[in-house]
N, C-alpha and C positions, 0 to 999 in steps of 0.2 A: 457541398458547402455552398451556401447561398446568402451572402451578406444582404441584409434587408434594411439596414438603418445606416444613418450617417456615422455612428460609432464604429461600424464595421467596414466603412468605405476604404480604409487603407489596405484591406485584404484583397480588394477586387483585382488588382494587377498581378496578384501572385496566387490566384486560386489553383491553377494547374500544378504549380510547384508544391503548394501545401497539400493538395490532394495526393500527390505522388509520395510524399514523405509521411503522411498520416498513418498511424498504427491503431489497430483496434484496442480498446480497453474496456474494462467493466467498471462503470461508475457506481460508487457506493453512496447511498443515502442513509442517514441516521434517522430512524423513526422513533423520536423521543416519546411519543404518546402510545406506543405499542409495547405491551409486555411480551418479550420473546419467549417462545416455548423452549424447553430445555435443549432440544436437538436443533433448534433454529440457529441461523447465522446471527451473531451478535458481537458487540464489543463489550468487554467487562463481564461481570457476573461470575458464575461458577462453571468451569469447563465440563464437558462430557468426555469421559475417559474410560478405558477398559478396566476391568477388575484388577486390583493390585498395582495400579499406577502409582509410581513414586514421584512426588512433586520435585521438579528440577531445582538444583541449587548451583550457585556460582561461588567464586572465591571468598566473597564477603557477605553472602546471604542467600536468600531465596529469590527465584524468579517470580515475577508478577504476571498473572494471566492478562494477556492483551485482548484476545477474542478468538472466535472460531468461525470458520466458513464452511457451511454445508453446500458442497458443490452442486448438489442436485437442485438447489434453488436458483442457480444461474442458468436461465433458459437459453441464452444466446451461445452458439458454438464459439469456442475460444481455445487457446493453448492450454487451458486449465483442465484438470480431470473432469469428467462428466458426472462423477459421483464420489462419495467419500467425504470425510470430515477432516479439515485442517485446523489444528489447534496451535495457537501462537502464544509464546511467553517472551518477556523481555527482562533484562537484567537490571531492574530498578534497585537502588539502595539509598538509604537515607543520607549518607555522607557524600554522595556524588562520586564515589570511587570507580563506578562502572562507566565505561566510555562506549559510545555507539559504534566506534570503529573497531572495537575489540572483537576477536573471533567469538562466535556464539552469543553476541549481544542479543539477538533474537533466535530463539529455538522454535522449531516447528515439529509437530507430530502429525502424521497422516495415517488415518485408519480408513480402509476401504469399505467397511460395513458399519455405518453409524448405529444400526439396530443393536449392535453388541456393546454399545457404550451406555454409561449411566453417569449422573452428576457426581462429581468428586465429593467424597464425604470424609476424607482424612482430616486429622487435626492440624497437620502442617499445611504450608502453602500460602500463597498471596492472591486469593480471589479479589475481585474488585466489587464492592457492594453495588455500585451503580451499573446497570445493565441496559444496553441500547440495542433494539432490534435493527436489522439491516435490510435494505432493499437493493437489488442489483439491476442495472440497466446497461444495455450495450451502448458504448460510446466510441468516440474517435479521439485519439491523443495526438497532439501536435507539439513539437518542442517549443517551449516558451522562453528559451534562454540561448544567447549567442553560443555559449560553451558546448551546446549539444549538437551543433552542426558546423561544418566547414565549407558548405556550398550554398550559403544564402544568396538569393538572386538580387540582393541589394547590398550596399556597403554596410558592413558591421559598424556598430558604435556611431551610427548616423541618426539624424532626426527621422528619416524614413523607417529605419530599422526599429526605432523606439515606437513609432506609430503602429507598425505592423504587430509587434510583440504585444503592445498594450491592447490592440483590438482583439487578440486571441482570448483575452480574459473572459468575456461573456460566453465563450464556447467551451470552457473547461470547468471541471469540478476539482475539489481539493483532495478528496479521498477516493482512491481507485486502485484496481488491480491491473497489472500489465501496462502497456503503453510506455511512454517516456517518463523518466523521473521528473519531478519539479522541486524547486527549492526557493528559499528566500534570499540567502546571503552568500552562497558559494560562488567562487570564481573559477570553477573547473567542472568538468563532467564527472559526476560521482560514480558512474558505472565502473565496477572494479577492474575488469579486463575484457578483452575481446571474447565474444560468445557468452558473456553474461548479460542478462536482461532484467528489466525491472519487474518485480513480482508485486510490490505493494508500496503505495505512497500515501502517507497519512499526515494531516496537520495536527497541531496540538489541540487537544480538547480538554478544557478545564474540568468539565464534569466527570471525565474519565481519569483525571489525575495525570494526563499526558502533557509533558512539557519537553519537547524535543529541542535541544540547543536553544535555550532561551525563548521558547515559544514558536519555533520554526517547524520544519517538517522532518519526518523520518522516512527514509527510503530503504527498502529491502530488496535485495537482488538475489538471483539464482542463475546457475549455469543453464543454458537453454537445453542441453542434453539431459540434465537432471530433471528439468521440468517435463520433458517428453516422457520420462520414466516415472513420473509422479514421485520422485525422490526429493524430499525437502530437508534432507539431513544436513545440508551445508548451505547456509545463507550468509550473505554479507550485507553490511548496513553502512549508511552515512546519514548525517543530519545537518541541517543548516537552512 
């Protein structure tokens, strides 16, 4: 980390500390001008699924397809699987009865052989018409909020702390895998429990019909042991 402008000057005195707490992440870029291939990573569109796939439902309706990650497209080594397809769905409903803190608000399906998948063709389901291709880049995640650390090298809730946290802005992206969670309005660490880690952080995107907590961010978590096993059967979420 090498601050090169006046905007980043508040970080200078804390580079060693920030370097120690930084975590690897995978930054996600939305390629609006690229038409994604069926098996490519994307948000929205129609999912790639195995034959006979039954579209998931919840208590008041059907899940909506969020997107898919083809792990073979992530070139940088990470805690994620090196291959396979992760397909994500969320419990959207028109009346707003689904809550992002509910169990199974986000469902994930992992298939280790994408070549055995085909685009969903059933009559049921909630695909998203708009589809956006994704690009992945290795990045570094630094906690942007007081609530995520208890060992800041400066006084919390001080002008210096505000300057340091503001200076982290140019070094961060809004959509990413792994790393620390980030949020707009929460006043607590949204990580569910010890040994749970951030899997995915997403901002609201109007073109994808995403509006997490009045236009804030969705944070998806997984137990670190489950992640090692490529077991995505239990995820927890928060938004704000």
